[in-house]
N, C-alpha and C positions, 0 to 999 in steps of 0.2 A: 114893366107895364103892370098896372093893377088889373087883376082879372075882372071880366064882366060880371056884374052882379045881376043874376037872373031873377032876384026877388025871392021871397020865401018858397022853399021847395022841400016838403017833408021827405021826399024820396031821395034827395041828394043833388049833386052837381052833374048835369048832363055831360056825358062823355064828349059829344061833338063840340059843345061850347068850351069845355075845359081844354080840349086839344087845340081849338082855335086860339085860345088865350096863350097857351104854351108856345105856339108857333110865332105869335106876335111878340113874345117876351125876348129880352136880351138882344143879341145882334145877329139873329139867324137870317141868312139871305142866300140868294143864288142857288146853286145845285144842292147845297147842304139842306136848305129849307125845303126844297122840292122833294128831296129824298125822305126827309122827316115826315112831310105831309102824306106822301104816298104810302109809306110803311104804316104810319099811325092810323090812316084812314082804313087800310086793309085790316089792321088789328082790331079797330073799333067794329068793323063789320063782322069780323070773326066772333067777337064777344056778343054783339047784338043777336047773332044767330043762336046764341045760348041764353038769350033773355037778360043779358047784362047791359044796362043802358046808362048807369051812373058810375061815377068814380068810386063811390062808397061800396058798390057791389063787387068791386074787383078784389079777388082773394088769391091766396097762394095756390089754391086748387085750379082756378081757371087760368092763372098765369102759367102753371105747370102744363096745362093742356096746350097752351099756345107754344110753349117750348117743345113739347112733343110733336106738335104739328110741324114746326120748323125742322125737327129731326127727320120726320117722314119725307119732307121735301128734299132734304140732303140725300136720303136714301134713293129718292126718285132721280136725283141728279146723277147718281152713279150708273143709272141705266141709260144707255145711249138712246137718243131720240126723244127723251121725255122733256118737253118744254117747260114743265112746271118745276123741274129740279133746280136746286141752288147748291152752292158750295158751303162747306162748314163755316168758312170765314164770313160769308154773306149772312148765314143764319145768326151768327153771333153779332154781326153789325145790326141786323133787324132787332134782335133782342135788346141790344144796348140802347137803341132808340126808344124802345118801349120803357126800359128802365129809367132813362133820362126823364121821360114824361112823368113816370110815377114818382120820381124824386122831387119833381116840381110840385106834384100834388101833396107830398109830405111837407114841403116847405110852407105851403098854404094851409096846412093842417086839415086837408080834406081826407087824408089817410094818416094813420098813426105810424105806419112803417111801409117800406117799399117791398111788396110781395115778390118782386122780380129778383130780389137779392137773397131770397131764402133758399136753403139747400134743396128742399123738395122740388122747387121749380128748376133750379140750375142743374139738378141731376138729370133732367129730361133732355137737356141740350146735347148735341153731338159733341164728341171730344174737341176741345178747342185746338185749332191748328197752331203749331209752334214753328217759328222760323227764326233762325239766328241771323244776325246782321250779315254774316258772310254768305248766306244763301240768297240774298237779294241781288238782282242784276246790277252790276257796275260796268260802265264802259272802261275796260282796261286800257292802259297806254297803248298796247299793241293793237287792239281793235279800233281805238280812236284814230290812231295814225293810219291804219288801213282804210278806214272809211273816208277820212279827210283826203288822203292821197287819191282815192278813187273819184271823189266828187271834183277834185281839182282837175284830174285828167279829163273827166267827162265834160266839165265846163269849158276847158281850153279847146277841146276838140270841137265842141258845138260853136264856140265863138269863131274859130277859124273857118267853119263851114257857113254859119248863118249870121255872123256879126252880132249886132245888138238885138237880133231877133231870137237869140238863144235864151229866152226868158226863163223857161222851165229849169234848165240846167243851172243858170246863175241863181235863181231863187232857191233851188234845192241845196246848192253849195252853201249859200248864206245861212240857210236854216240849220244845216249840219254844224257849221262853225259856231253859230250862236249857242246851240244846245251843247256842243262839245266843250266850250270854254267858259261860258258865263255862269252856269249853275242855275239858270232860270228854269221855272216849271213850264212845261209845254202849254198848259192852260193859261199861262200869263202872256203868251205871245201869239197864240192861235185863237180862233173864234170857237165859241161853244153855242150851238143853236138853242140850247136849253137856258142860256143865261144872256140876256140882252146887254149886260154890262161887259161881258167878255167878247169883244168884237175884233180882237187881234191887235198886235202891235202896229202903231202908226209911225210914219216917218217923223212926225213931230215929237215922238217919244224917244227918238234915237239921238244921243248926244255924244258924238265921237270925240269932240274936243275935251270933254270931261270924263270920257271912258265909262259911260253909263247908259242904261236904258231906264225908262220910267214905265212901270207896269202896275196893274191892279193886283195887289198881293193876295195871298191865300185868305187873309182875314176879310178882304173885300171892303174894308172900312176906309182905306186911303191908298193913294199911290205910293209905291216904294221904288227906291233906286237900286238897280241891279248893276253890279260891276261888269264892265265889258272890256276884257283884255284886248291888247293890240292884235292878237292873232285873228280876231273876228272882224277887224276894221276893213281890211282890203276886200273881202267878199261882199260886205255890205255896200262899200263904195262902188264896186263894179255893178252890183245889182241896181243901185240907185241910178247909175249912169245909163244903164240899159232901159230901165223902166221909165225914167224921167217923170216922176210923180208930179202932177200939176199943182198939188196942194199937200200940206203936211198931214191932212186927214186920210190920205191914201194909205192902205195897209202895206207894211213891208213885205209880207208874204201873201200877196194877192193870189186868190185861186185862179187857176187857168182852166177850170171846168166849164166848158162852153155853155151847157144848159143853164148853170147857175148865173153865169155872166149875162146871157141874153135875157133871162127872166128878171134881171135887175135893171134892165134898160127901160126908159119910158116908152109908152105905146107908139110915139111918133118915130122912134128909131127904126131904121131899115136894116135888119140883120145882114142883108146881102151887100151892104155898102162898105163893109170893112171888117177888120178883126175886132173881136168883142172888147178888148182892152182899149183899142183906139177909139171905138165908139163911145166908151165911157168918158174918154177925154173930150171928145167932140160935144157931148151932151152935158158935160159938167157933173157927171154922176160918179160917186165913189164906189169902186168895185168891192165885192165881199172878200173877206180874208179866207185863207186856207183854214179849214176847221181842224180841231184836235184829231178827229178820225182821219181826216185827209193827211195830216202830218204823220200819223202812224203808218198810213199806207205808203207814203213817200219813203219813209225809213225802211219799211219792209222790202219795198221794191229795190231800193238802193243796195241793201244788204244781200239780197238774192243775186243782183247783177254783179256785185263785188265778191260774191262767194264768201261772205262773212257769216259764220254760224256760231251762236253762243248757246250751247246746250240745246240745240234744236229750235232756237228762237232768234229773232232779229234784235238789233240794238234799239231799245225802246227809249222814248224821251226821258222818262224818269231815271233810267239807268245812266243817262248822260249826266244828269244832276248829281247822282250819287258818285259818279266817277270823278267829277270836278271836286266834290267835297273830299273824296278819298285822297286825291293827289295833294290838295292843300293841307289836309290833316297830317299826312305823312311828312310833308315838307316843313310845315309851320305850326302844327299842333291844333288842338281842339278849338281854342278860342278863335283862331283865324278861320277855320272851317265853319264855325257857327256864324261868323259875320258874313262870309261869302254866301252861305245857304239861307241866311236871314231867319234862322231859328230863334223864336222868342225865348224858348226854354233850353238852356245848355244841355239838359238831360236828353233832349231829342237827338242832338248831335252825338252825345256819348253813346246812346243806344244804337244809333245807326252804324257807328264804327267801333262797336265793342270788340269785334274780332281783331281789329288792329291793336287795341289796348291789350287784349289777352296775349297776342303774339309777342308784343314788345315786352310785356311783363315776364313772359316765359324766357325770353333772351336774357333779361336782366337777372332773373332768378338763376338761370344756368351759370351765369358768370359768378354769382355769389358762391355757388357750390362747386366751382370748377376744380378747386384744389383738394377736394375730399376723395 
């Protein structure tokens, strides 16, 4: 996008206008764009409080002051109960957003250099957190089996007692199986209230015949095909049989949160005349999907009930994705894991599983020197 031409301005390019142009440039959308806008707006207000209102007025000094401000917020975050506190990783994310905008200004020759990349500014940031690939949560084979077996027992018991009314248990089992075996991102199959495009996986997006799901990928530019192994087929079929979705537009993982369902019904619907999902069928209304926060709550509750503990935490959706990639990586190599996880850049896969590569190299090196 060509930036807005505000006409002759001896004082330079207005920050607010330049930030607006930056947000409209490229392919920024969804949550990423929202986060950029929120952080850059706050940063602009931070600068305007110091009489900096144009791009040309931005210097290493006021950029360093912003970095120092972020460090103070990190220090505040270490104090319990301080709502203004942030983590070091969040501080670096905010700073990277500002740096990306300033790089944009350099490309349009509004600045000669990016002041955010100068040592005097970077030195004011908190120490950058480091995390090796092995430190990130992965669903291990042991934990994956434990959770799958628990949701199986839970669903079978509920069906024996309630028949096809065991919606919660069947939905939760299908969710666990899809996460555990497909490598899909939680945000690709659950709804996000902050992004209208992410409204949850629909039954029309499930293609069991061709072993795949159709999702809005991370880039948000087009639909992507996600592999769906046969392990996840039966739980989805049982859920569909119980739910009996009247149209392909119904979400696979519909919420069962009564207030959300009743609020979604038309005014003429009588809440006392039936169960909320049944009322949606009667009135031809598509129910809302379980949200990403709701999905995390489901997994947390299931792990607590199944007594599954991973270093004091529950099995998280993205840990399931990493676990799938790790299993495929160990069995079939980096190229297969990259395809399963749909990484555009092979380096992303390599970085995610660097701990495996290091371990395998150590074994090979040990063999080389075995006879010394």
